N, C-alpha and C positions, 0 to 999 in steps of 0.2 A: 295475365300473369297470375300465378298461383299466390294465394294468401300465405304470408309468413308471419307467424306470431312472434312478437318481439320478445327476446330473452329477458327474463327478470334479472335485474342486477341486484346483487346483495349490497348491504350497507358496509359490511366488514368482511375482509378476506384474511385467512390465516397466512402465515409466512410460507407454508408449504404450497398453498394455492397460488400465492403470488409468485413464488419461484417457478412453478409449472407454467404460469402464463408467460413469463419472461424467458423460459427455457434456460435457466441458470440454477446452480446449486443454492440451497438455502443459505449456506455460509456466505455466498456472494451478496445476497440481499442484506444479511446482517452487517457485512463489511460496509456496503454502500450506506446503510442507515447511520453507521458511526462516522462516515466520512463527510456526508452531506447534511447540512443543517436543515435543509428544506424538508427532509423526511422525518416526520414525527409520528410514527404509528402509536395508536393507543395500546395500552396493555391492560388485560383483564385481571381479575383477582389472582389468577394463577401466575401471572407474569407473561402470558403468551401475547405476542405481537398481533395486533389487529389492524390491517391496512385498509384505508378508505379508497374509494375510486380515485380521488385526487392524488393520494400517495402512489397509487399504481400508475397513474398518468405521468407523474414526475419520475418514477422509476423507469418507465418506458423511454422517456426522453433521455435520461442518464444512460440507459442501455444503448440507445441509438447513437448518442454522441461518443460513447466509449468503443463500442463494437463495430459500428458501421462507418462512422466518420473518422475513427482512429485517434481520437483525442486522448490525452493522458488525464489522470485524475486532476492534476493541477490545471490543465487546460479546461476541463469541464467546470471546475470551481471558478475559474476566471470568467468563463462564459456566463455562468449563473449569476455572478456578481454584477455583470454589466448588461448582458443582452439575453437574459433568461426569457423574457417575453418573446423575443425574436425566435429563439430556439424552439419554444413551445409552439409558436405559430407555424413554423416550418414543419414541425412534427405533425401537427394537426392536418396540414395540407397533404402531407405524404400519406397519412392514414386515410384521408378522404379519397385521394386518388386510387389507393388500393381497393377501397370499397367499390368505387365506380368501375374499376377494371373488372372486379369479380362479378358485378352485376351485368356488365356488358358481355363477359364470357358466358354467363348463365343464359342471357338472352340469345346469344349466338347458338348455344346448344339446343335451345327450344325451337329454333326456326327450322 
């Protein structure tokens, strides 16, 4: 199997980079930041939002719950208040399965 160098993760991501990762407009990320207390991006001296990897993970979970599971904002807030750990765990499992699937497809292409 060919060697793949691990991508270097940044400590902070701008709101534009974050929006591109989630494939949503920047205004959506700003809206979610105001709606969900779990999102607390740092702001630099200019006032630009700087998201950590943890913030992006939480945004991905919120995105998944809203867009893929079809929950409303109030539904996501209720889930966050009670079963946020469960939602995060299910999201991590889904991401792991996607990575495994892509690795298997890559192996199949190499055979």
